[in-house]
C-alpha positions as a Markdown table, in Angstrom:
| # | Residue | x | y | z |
|---|---|---|---|---|
| 1 | Unk | -10.0 | 89.4 | -65.3 |
| 2 | Unk | -11.3 | 87.7 | -68.3 |
| 3 | Unk | -9.1 | 85.2 | -70.3 |
| 4 | Unk | -8.7 | 85.3 | -73.5 |
| 5 | Unk | -7.4 | 81.9 | -75.8 |
| 6 | Unk | -8.0 | 81.8 | -79.4 |
| 7 | Unk | -9.4 | 79.7 | -82.1 |
| 8 | Unk | -8.6 | 79.2 | -85.8 |
| 9 | Unk | -11.5 | 79.8 | -88.5 |
| 10 | Unk | -14.3 | 77.6 | -87.5 |
| 11 | Unk | -14.9 | 75.3 | -89.8 |
| 12 | Unk | -17.6 | 73.1 | -87.9 |
| 13 | Unk | -20.7 | 75.2 | -85.8 |
| 14 | Unk | -20.3 | 75.1 | -82.2 |
| 15 | Unk | -23.0 | 75.5 | -79.8 |
| 16 | Unk | -23.9 | 79.1 | -79.1 |
| 17 | Unk | -27.2 | 81.1 | -80.1 |
| 18 | Unk | -28.1 | 82.9 | -82.8 |
| 19 | Unk | -31.1 | 85.0 | -82.9 |
| 20 | Unk | -32.5 | 86.0 | -85.9 |
| 21 | Unk | -35.9 | 87.5 | -86.3 |
| 22 | Unk | -38.3 | 86.4 | -88.3 |
| 23 | Unk | -41.2 | 88.9 | -90.9 |
| 24 | Unk | -44.2 | 88.0 | -88.5 |
| 25 | Unk | -47.7 | 89.9 | -89.2 |
| 26 | Unk | -47.7 | 90.6 | -85.6 |
| 27 | Unk | -46.8 | 89.3 | -81.8 |
| 28 | Unk | -45.2 | 87.1 | -80.8 |
| 29 | Unk | -42.3 | 87.5 | -81.8 |
| 30 | Unk | -40.0 | 84.6 | -82.4 |
| 31 | Unk | -36.8 | 84.2 | -82.2 |
| 32 | Unk | -34.7 | 81.5 | -84.0 |
| 33 | Unk | -31.6 | 79.2 | -81.9 |
| 34 | Unk | -29.2 | 77.7 | -84.9 |
| 35 | Unk | -26.5 | 75.5 | -82.2 |
| 36 | Unk | -22.9 | 75.2 | -84.0 |
| 37 | Unk | -20.1 | 73.3 | -83.4 |
| 38 | Unk | -16.6 | 74.5 | -83.7 |
| 39 | Unk | -13.3 | 72.8 | -82.3 |
| 40 | Unk | -10.5 | 74.7 | -80.9 |
| 41 | Unk | -7.4 | 74.8 | -82.3 |
| 42 | Unk | -4.9 | 72.7 | -79.9 |
| 43 | Unk | -1.7 | 73.7 | -80.3 |
| 44 | Unk | 2.1 | 73.4 | -78.9 |
| 45 | Unk | 2.3 | 76.3 | -75.9 |
| 46 | Unk | 6.1 | 75.4 | -74.6 |
| 47 | Unk | 8.9 | 76.6 | -76.5 |
| 48 | Unk | 11.1 | 73.4 | -74.9 |
| 49 | Unk | 9.5 | 70.5 | -74.2 |
| 50 | Unk | 9.6 | 70.6 | -70.0 |
| 51 | Unk | 11.2 | 66.9 | -68.2 |
| 52 | Unk | 8.7 | 65.3 | -66.1 |
| 53 | Unk | 9.2 | 66.5 | -62.5 |
| 54 | Unk | 7.7 | 63.6 | -60.9 |
| 55 | Unk | 7.5 | 60.3 | -61.4 |
| 56 | Unk | 3.3 | 60.4 | -60.2 |
| 57 | Unk | 0.4 | 62.3 | -59.8 |
| 58 | Unk | -3.3 | 61.6 | -58.5 |
| 59 | Unk | -5.4 | 64.6 | -59.3 |
| 60 | Unk | -9.0 | 65.3 | -58.6 |
| 61 | Unk | -12.0 | 66.9 | -60.3 |
| 62 | Unk | -15.1 | 67.7 | -58.8 |
| 63 | Unk | -18.6 | 67.6 | -60.1 |
| 64 | Unk | -20.3 | 70.6 | -61.8 |
| 65 | Unk | -23.9 | 71.8 | -62.5 |
| 66 | Unk | -24.1 | 73.8 | -66.0 |
| 67 | Unk | -27.0 | 76.1 | -66.9 |
| 68 | Unk | -27.7 | 76.9 | -63.8 |
| 69 | Unk | -31.3 | 77.0 | -65.3 |
| 70 | Unk | -31.2 | 80.2 | -68.1 |
| 71 | Unk | -27.5 | 80.1 | -68.1 |
| 72 | Unk | -27.6 | 77.6 | -70.6 |
| 73 | Unk | -24.1 | 76.8 | -72.0 |
| 74 | Unk | -22.0 | 79.7 | -70.6 |
| 75 | Unk | -21.8 | 79.5 | -67.3 |
| 76 | Unk | -21.9 | 76.5 | -64.2 |
| 77 | Unk | -19.7 | 76.0 | -61.1 |
| 78 | Unk | -18.5 | 73.2 | -59.4 |
| 79 | Unk | -19.6 | 71.2 | -56.9 |
| 80 | Unk | -17.4 | 69.8 | -53.3 |
| 81 | Unk | -17.4 | 66.3 | -52.5 |
| 82 | Unk | -18.5 | 65.3 | -55.7 |
| 83 | Unk | -15.7 | 63.9 | -58.2 |
| 84 | Unk | -13.2 | 61.5 | -61.1 |
| 85 | Unk | -9.7 | 60.7 | -59.6 |
| 86 | Unk | -6.8 | 60.5 | -62.5 |
| 87 | Unk | -3.0 | 58.4 | -61.5 |
| 88 | Unk | -0.9 | 59.4 | -63.6 |
| 89 | Unk | 2.7 | 57.1 | -64.1 |
| 90 | Unk | 5.5 | 58.5 | -66.1 |
| 91 | Unk | 6.1 | 54.8 | -67.9 |
| 92 | Unk | 9.1 | 53.5 | -69.8 |
| 93 | Unk | 6.6 | 50.9 | -71.1 |
| 94 | Unk | 4.8 | 53.2 | -72.9 |
| 95 | Unk | 5.6 | 54.2 | -75.7 |
| 96 | Unk | 7.7 | 57.7 | -76.0 |
| 97 | Unk | 5.0 | 60.7 | -76.6 |
| 98 | Unk | 1.7 | 58.2 | -76.4 |
| 99 | Unk | -0.6 | 57.6 | -73.1 |
| 100 | Unk | -2.0 | 54.4 | -72.0 |
| 101 | Unk | -5.2 | 53.7 | -70.3 |
| 102 | Unk | -4.1 | 50.4 | -67.9 |
| 103 | Unk | -7.8 | 50.6 | -65.5 |
| 104 | Unk | -11.0 | 52.3 | -65.0 |
| 105 | Unk | -12.5 | 51.4 | -61.5 |
| 106 | Unk | -15.5 | 53.9 | -59.7 |
| 107 | Unk | -19.2 | 53.9 | -60.7 |
| 108 | Unk | -18.6 | 53.6 | -64.0 |
| 109 | Unk | -15.5 | 51.0 | -65.1 |
| 110 | Unk | -17.0 | 49.9 | -68.8 |
| 111 | Unk | -15.9 | 52.6 | -70.0 |
| 112 | Unk | -13.0 | 52.5 | -73.4 |
| 113 | Unk | -9.6 | 52.1 | -72.8 |
| 114 | Unk | -8.6 | 53.6 | -75.7 |
| 115 | Unk | -7.1 | 57.2 | -75.0 |
| 116 | Unk | -9.0 | 58.2 | -78.1 |
| 117 | Unk | -12.2 | 57.2 | -77.1 |
| 118 | Unk | -12.6 | 58.8 | -73.4 |
| 119 | Unk | -12.8 | 61.6 | -72.1 |
| 120 | Unk | -9.9 | 61.7 | -70.2 |
| 121 | Unk | -7.4 | 60.1 | -72.7 |
| 122 | Unk | -8.3 | 62.7 | -75.3 |
| 123 | Unk | -7.7 | 65.5 | -72.5 |
| 124 | Unk | -4.6 | 63.8 | -71.8 |
| 125 | Unk | -3.2 | 63.9 | -75.8 |
| 126 | Unk | -4.5 | 67.0 | -76.4 |
| 127 | Unk | -2.6 | 68.4 | -73.0 |
| 128 | Unk | 0.8 | 66.4 | -73.9 |
| 129 | Unk | 0.5 | 67.9 | -77.5 |
| 130 | Unk | 0.4 | 72.1 | -75.8 |
| 131 | Unk | 3.2 | 71.2 | -74.1 |
| 132 | Unk | 5.2 | 69.4 | -76.7 |
| 133 | Unk | 5.3 | 65.6 | -74.5 |
| 134 | Unk | 7.1 | 63.8 | -77.6 |
| 135 | Unk | 10.3 | 61.4 | -75.4 |
| 136 | Unk | 7.9 | 60.1 | -72.5 |
| 137 | Unk | 5.0 | 58.0 | -72.4 |
| 138 | Unk | 2.4 | 57.9 | -69.8 |
| 139 | Unk | -0.1 | 55.3 | -68.2 |
| 140 | Unk | -2.7 | 56.5 | -66.4 |
| 141 | Unk | -5.2 | 55.4 | -63.7 |
| 142 | Unk | -8.9 | 56.7 | -64.3 |
| 143 | Unk | -11.8 | 56.2 | -60.3 |
| 144 | Unk | -15.2 | 57.3 | -61.6 |
| 145 | Unk | -16.5 | 58.6 | -59.1 |
| 146 | Unk | -19.5 | 59.8 | -60.8 |
| 147 | Unk | -22.4 | 58.2 | -63.1 |
| 148 | Unk | -22.5 | 58.7 | -66.8 |
| 149 | Unk | -25.0 | 60.6 | -67.7 |
| 150 | Unk | -25.9 | 61.8 | -64.0 |
| 151 | Unk | -26.2 | 65.6 | -65.3 |
| 152 | Unk | -23.1 | 66.2 | -62.7 |
| 153 | Unk | -20.2 | 66.9 | -65.7 |
| 154 | Unk | -19.1 | 63.1 | -65.8 |
| 155 | Unk | -17.2 | 64.1 | -68.5 |
| 156 | Unk | -15.6 | 66.5 | -67.3 |
| 157 | Unk | -14.5 | 65.3 | -64.7 |
| 158 | Unk | -12.4 | 62.4 | -65.4 |
| 159 | Unk | -11.3 | 65.3 | -68.8 |
| 160 | Unk | -10.5 | 67.5 | -66.6 |
| 161 | Unk | -8.5 | 65.3 | -63.4 |
| 162 | Unk | -6.5 | 64.4 | -67.1 |
| 163 | Unk | -5.5 | 67.3 | -67.9 |
| 164 | Unk | -4.2 | 68.4 | -64.7 |
| 165 | Unk | -2.5 | 65.4 | -64.0 |
| 166 | Unk | -0.6 | 66.1 | -67.1 |
| 167 | Unk | 0.5 | 69.5 | -65.9 |
| 168 | Unk | 1.2 | 68.2 | -62.6 |
| 169 | Unk | 4.0 | 65.9 | -64.3 |
| 170 | Unk | 5.9 | 68.0 | -66.4 |
| 171 | Unk | 6.1 | 71.2 | -64.1 |
| 172 | Unk | 2.6 | 73.0 | -64.7 |
| 173 | Unk | 3.8 | 75.0 | -67.3 |
| 174 | Unk | 0.2 | 75.6 | -68.2 |
| 175 | Unk | -2.5 | 78.2 | -66.9 |
| 176 | Unk | -6.0 | 76.8 | -66.0 |
| 177 | Unk | -7.0 | 78.8 | -68.9 |
| 178 | Unk | -5.4 | 77.1 | -71.1 |
| 179 | Unk | -5.8 | 73.4 | -69.1 |
| 180 | Unk | -10.2 | 74.4 | -70.3 |
| 181 | Unk | -9.2 | 74.1 | -74.1 |
| 182 | Unk | -7.4 | 70.5 | -73.7 |
| 183 | Unk | -11.0 | 69.8 | -71.9 |
| 184 | Unk | -12.9 | 71.0 | -74.6 |
| 185 | Unk | -11.2 | 68.5 | -77.1 |
| 186 | Unk | -13.0 | 66.5 | -75.0 |
| 187 | Unk | -16.0 | 67.6 | -74.4 |
| 188 | Unk | -16.7 | 68.7 | -78.0 |
| 189 | Unk | -16.0 | 64.2 | -78.8 |
| 190 | Unk | -18.9 | 63.2 | -76.1 |
| 191 | Unk | -21.1 | 65.8 | -75.1 |
| 192 | Unk | -20.8 | 68.7 | -77.7 |
| 193 | Unk | -18.9 | 71.7 | -78.0 |
| 194 | Unk | -19.4 | 73.5 | -74.6 |
| 195 | Unk | -17.5 | 74.8 | -71.9 |
| 196 | Unk | -20.2 | 74.9 | -68.9 |
| 197 | Unk | -18.8 | 72.0 | -67.1 |
| 198 | Unk | -15.4 | 71.8 | -68.0 |
| 199 | Unk | -14.6 | 75.3 | -67.7 |
| 200 | Unk | -15.3 | 74.8 | -63.8 |
| 201 | Unk | -14.3 | 71.9 | -63.4 |
| 202 | Unk | -11.3 | 72.7 | -63.8 |
| 203 | Unk | -11.0 | 76.8 | -62.7 |
| 204 | Unk | -13.2 | 75.8 | -59.6 |
| 205 | Unk | -16.4 | 78.4 | -58.5 |
| 206 | Unk | -18.9 | 80.2 | -60.7 |
| 207 | Unk | -17.4 | 79.9 | -64.2 |
| 208 | Unk | -19.1 | 82.3 | -66.9 |
| 209 | Unk | -18.7 | 81.8 | -70.9 |
| 210 | Unk | -18.3 | 84.9 | -71.8 |
| 211 | Unk | -17.4 | 84.4 | -75.9 |
| 212 | Unk | -16.6 | 80.6 | -77.6 |
| 213 | Unk | -15.3 | 82.8 | -80.7 |
| 214 | Unk | -12.5 | 83.5 | -79.1 |
| 215 | Unk | -12.8 | 81.5 | -76.2 |
| 216 | Unk | -13.0 | 83.9 | -73.3 |
| 217 | Unk | -14.0 | 82.9 | -70.1 |
| 218 | Unk | -14.6 | 84.5 | -67.5 |
| 219 | Unk | -14.3 | 83.7 | -63.3 |
| 220 | Unk | -17.7 | 84.9 | -61.3 |
| 221 | Unk | -16.9 | 85.0 | -57.0 |
| 222 | Unk | -19.3 | 83.9 | -54.1 |
| 223 | Unk | -18.7 | 86.1 | -51.7 |
| 224 | Unk | -16.5 | 83.8 | -48.8 |
| 225 | Unk | -18.6 | 85.2 | -45.8 |
| 226 | Unk | -21.8 | 83.8 | -47.9 |
| 227 | Unk | -23.8 | 80.3 | -47.1 |
| 228 | Unk | -24.3 | 78.9 | -50.3 |
| 229 | Unk | -25.4 | 74.6 | -50.5 |
| 230 | Unk | -26.6 | 72.7 | -53.6 |
| 231 | Unk | -29.6 | 69.9 | -53.2 |
| 232 | Unk | -28.6 | 67.5 | -55.8 |
| 233 | Unk | -31.0 | 64.7 | -55.8 |
| 234 | Unk | -29.6 | 62.2 | -58.1 |
| 235 | Unk | -32.6 | 59.6 | -59.3 |
| 236 | Unk | -32.0 | 56.0 | -61.2 |
| 237 | Unk | -32.4 | 57.0 | -64.5 |
| 238 | Unk | -30.1 | 58.3 | -67.5 |
| 239 | Unk | -30.5 | 61.2 | -69.6 |
| 240 | Unk | -27.2 | 61.1 | -71.9 |
| 241 | Unk | -26.2 | 65.0 | -73.4 |
| 242 | Unk | -26.9 | 63.9 | -77.0 |
| 243 | Unk | -29.9 | 63.0 | -76.3 |
| 244 | Unk | -31.4 | 65.8 | -74.3 |
| 245 | Unk | -29.7 | 68.8 | -77.2 |
| 246 | Unk | -31.9 | 67.2 | -79.5 |
| 247 | Unk | -35.0 | 67.6 | -77.5 |
| 248 | Unk | -34.0 | 72.1 | -77.7 |
| 249 | Unk | -37.0 | 73.9 | -79.7 |
| 250 | Unk | -35.5 | 75.2 | -82.8 |
| 251 | Unk | -37.3 | 78.6 | -82.1 |
| 252 | Unk | -38.4 | 80.8 | -79.3 |
| 253 | Unk | -41.4 | 83.5 | -78.5 |
| 254 | Unk | -38.6 | 86.4 | -78.3 |
| 255 | Unk | -40.4 | 87.3 | -75.0 |
| 256 | Unk | -39.1 | 84.1 | -73.4 |
| 257 | Unk | -35.4 | 85.5 | -74.5 |
| 258 | Unk | -35.8 | 88.6 | -73.1 |
| 259 | Unk | -37.5 | 87.2 | -69.9 |
| 260 | Unk | -34.4 | 84.3 | -70.3 |
| 261 | Unk | -31.7 | 86.9 | -70.8 |
| 262 | Unk | -32.7 | 89.1 | -67.7 |
| 263 | Unk | -33.1 | 86.3 | -65.6 |
| 264 | Unk | -29.3 | 85.4 | -67.0 |
| 265 | Unk | -28.6 | 88.7 | -65.1 |
| 266 | Unk | -29.9 | 88.6 | -62.6 |
| 267 | Unk | -28.5 | 85.5 | -61.5 |
| 268 | Unk | -24.2 | 86.8 | -62.1 |
| 269 | Unk | -25.4 | 89.6 | -60.4 |
| 270 | Unk | -26.5 | 87.3 | -57.4 |
| 271 | Unk | -22.9 | 85.1 | -57.8 |
| 272 | Unk | -21.2 | 88.6 | -57.3 |
| 273 | Unk | -23.2 | 90.2 | -54.9 |
| 274 | Unk | -23.7 | 86.0 | -52.5 |
| 275 | Unk | -27.2 | 86.3 | -53.0 |
| 276 | Unk | -28.5 | 83.3 | -52.3 |
| 277 | Unk | -32.1 | 84.1 | -52.6 |
| 278 | Unk | -32.2 | 86.1 | -55.4 |
| 279 | Unk | -30.2 | 82.8 | -57.6 |
| 280 | Unk | -32.2 | 80.7 | -57.1 |
| 281 | Unk | -34.9 | 82.6 | -57.9 |
| 282 | Unk | -33.0 | 83.1 | -61.3 |
| 283 | Unk | -32.0 | 79.5 | -61.8 |
| 284 | Unk | -35.3 | 78.6 | -61.0 |
| 285 | Unk | -36.7 | 81.2 | -64.1 |
| 286 | Unk | -35.8 | 79.2 | -67.6 |
| 287 | Unk | -38.1 | 79.5 | -70.3 |
| 288 | Unk | -36.6 | 77.7 | -73.2 |
| 289 | Unk | -34.3 | 74.8 | -72.2 |
| 290 | Unk | -36.4 | 72.7 | -68.9 |
| 291 | Unk | -39.7 | 73.3 | -70.1 |
| 292 | Unk | -38.5 | 70.8 | -73.1 |
| 293 | Unk | -36.5 | 68.6 | -70.2 |
| 294 | Unk | -38.1 | 68.7 | -68.0 |
| 295 | Unk | -40.9 | 65.9 | -69.4 |
| 296 | Unk | -38.1 | 63.9 | -70.5 |
| 297 | Unk | -37.4 | 63.3 | -66.9 |
| 298 | Unk | -39.6 | 61.3 | -64.9 |
| 299 | Unk | -41.0 | 63.3 | -62.2 |
| 300 | Unk | -39.1 | 66.4 | -62.0 |
| 301 | Unk | -41.5 | 69.3 | -62.6 |
| 302 | Unk | -43.0 | 67.5 | -59.1 |
| 303 | Unk | -39.7 | 67.5 | -57.9 |
| 304 | Unk | -39.2 | 70.6 | -58.4 |
| 305 | Unk | -41.9 | 71.6 | -57.0 |
| 306 | Unk | -41.6 | 69.6 | -53.3 |
| 307 | Unk | -38.5 | 71.7 | -52.9 |
| 308 | Unk | -40.0 | 74.8 | -54.2 |
| 309 | Unk | -42.3 | 73.8 | -50.9 |
| 310 | Unk | -39.7 | 72.7 | -48.6 |
| 311 | Unk | -37.9 | 75.7 | -48.1 |
| 312 | Unk | -35.2 | 75.6 | -51.4 |
| 313 | Unk | -34.6 | 79.2 | -52.6 |
| 314 | Unk | -34.6 | 77.7 | -56.6 |
| 315 | Unk | -34.3 | 74.4 | -58.1 |
| 316 | Unk | -34.2 | 73.6 | -61.7 |
| 317 | Unk | -32.3 | 70.6 | -64.0 |
| 318 | Unk | -28.3 | 70.4 | -63.4 |
| 319 | Unk | -27.2 | 70.1 | -67.0 |
| 320 | Unk | -28.6 | 68.2 | -69.4 |
| 321 | Unk | -30.0 | 66.2 | -66.3 |
| 322 | Unk | -32.2 | 63.8 | -64.5 |
| 323 | Unk | -30.2 | 65.4 | -61.4 |
| 324 | Unk | -31.7 | 68.1 | -59.6 |
| 325 | Unk | -30.1 | 70.8 | -57.6 |
| 326 | Unk | -32.2 | 73.2 | -55.3 |
| 327 | Unk | -30.2 | 75.7 | -53.8 |
| 328 | Unk | -30.3 | 77.3 | -49.9 |
| 329 | Unk | -28.2 | 78.6 | -47.6 |
| 330 | Unk | -28.0 | 76.7 | -44.2 |
| 331 | Unk | -26.7 | 72.9 | -44.9 |
| 332 | Unk | -29.6 | 72.3 | -42.6 |
| 333 | Unk | -32.2 | 73.2 | -44.4 |
| 334 | Unk | -30.8 | 70.8 | -47.4 |
| 335 | Unk | -30.8 | 68.2 | -46.0 |
| 336 | Unk | -34.8 | 68.4 | -44.9 |
| 337 | Unk | -35.1 | 69.6 | -48.6 |
| 338 | Unk | -33.7 | 66.9 | -50.0 |
| 339 | Unk | -35.6 | 63.8 | -48.7 |
| 340 | Unk | -38.2 | 65.8 | -49.8 |
| 341 | Unk | -37.0 | 65.3 | -53.3 |
| 342 | Unk | -36.3 | 62.3 | -52.9 |
| 343 | Unk | -39.8 | 61.5 | -52.3 |
| 344 | Unk | -41.6 | 62.9 | -55.0 |
| 345 | Unk | -39.1 | 61.2 | -58.0 |
| 346 | Unk | -40.3 | 58.3 | -56.7 |
| 347 | Unk | -43.9 | 59.0 | -55.6 |
| 348 | Unk | -44.0 | 60.8 | -59.3 |
| 349 | Unk | -42.2 | 59.5 | -61.3 |
| 350 | Unk | -41.7 | 55.7 | -59.9 |
| 351 | Unk | -38.0 | 56.6 | -59.5 |
| 352 | Unk | -35.2 | 55.6 | -56.7 |
| 353 | Unk | -32.7 | 58.1 | -56.2 |
| 354 | Unk | -30.5 | 60.0 | -53.2 |
| 355 | Unk | -29.9 | 63.3 | -52.2 |
| 356 | Unk | -27.1 | 65.4 | -51.1 |
| 357 | Unk | -25.9 | 68.4 | -50.1 |
| 358 | Unk | -23.1 | 70.3 | -51.1 |
| 359 | Unk | -20.7 | 73.8 | -51.2 |
| 360 | Unk | -19.6 | 75.1 | -53.7 |
| 361 | Unk | -15.8 | 74.1 | -54.7 |
| 362 | Unk | -14.0 | 76.8 | -55.8 |
| 363 | Unk | -10.2 | 75.2 | -56.3 |
| 364 | Unk | -11.4 | 73.4 | -58.9 |
| 365 | Unk | -9.4 | 70.2 | -60.5 |
| 366 | Unk | -5.8 | 69.7 | -58.3 |
| 367 | Unk | -3.2 | 67.8 | -57.6 |
| 368 | Unk | -3.2 | 65.2 | -54.2 |
| 369 | Unk | -0.3 | 63.9 | -54.4 |
| 370 | Unk | 2.9 | 63.0 | -56.1 |
| 371 | Unk | 6.1 | 60.6 | -55.9 |
| 372 | Unk | 9.1 | 62.9 | -57.0 |
| 373 | Unk | 11.9 | 61.5 | -59.1 |
């Protein structure tokens, strides 16, 4: 069942497509693409301020693959085995109603410890506001398992782990769908108002964002009796989301809009049917976003070709890149494909890279451990 969360009337643009036919005397028709942002309204949702049920919790949030080719800004999924951890404690030395980021470790230690400028801090503050926390101070440790600008939802993983940690320490008063709003507060300040990373990071599995005004999330269940593996090839190259979004075209041919719409529909059908072959074909078929971004990532086009020639069902850019993601239904085959992708990144792009084969994470952000009061 879809969950609908409401916004205030938007005052800022949000990321979505608005197609408007331009008067043309002859084909091809073009679709004008506008990108807008609007900020979600994070309000207190709990009538009575809850008491903490734990003195400390540790949470984990998985990496995510967003867009999946033609699913730009409205489709993403979580992948198992990669992600960020947050340890959150009730801290009497921290002013009531506030949060302190005490330590950042892992792959990105130079992040700001100012909670207003840190993905985890922003999401934690938003969750505290939703819970109405005014009497307790918290301290937070962030362990980054994901590098920045990797195309694997690094900022979303931090935000998701933090939002879930705050919710857990106060007795899990908010639903996961509601926590997405807290994560969106963070995403909006870091990489833009889009939920295709934060929603699956929190909810797990595949998530379709049907609407942003109001936010309407639809989990898509991949059949449990079907196999699906993601081959992730991550090069030593940073592709900041804001830079990659700036490369998007202002106009697209109407034929490309029609094609991408059909591929997005096929992508959703493939997920629901557990058809890894059709899923691969659909995610490989993007004619709008990937063609503008791939040239900005050295070797990406060659990596995609290598993956397909090695037997991948499909390959595309993960999120804004630079990670390339291929899909297959046999893990051993995925390892072979990963080797070919790494070779292509080095041979054509002159980039060192590492490859891994991961399953779909169907759980999303979760509690790892806790210490009771």
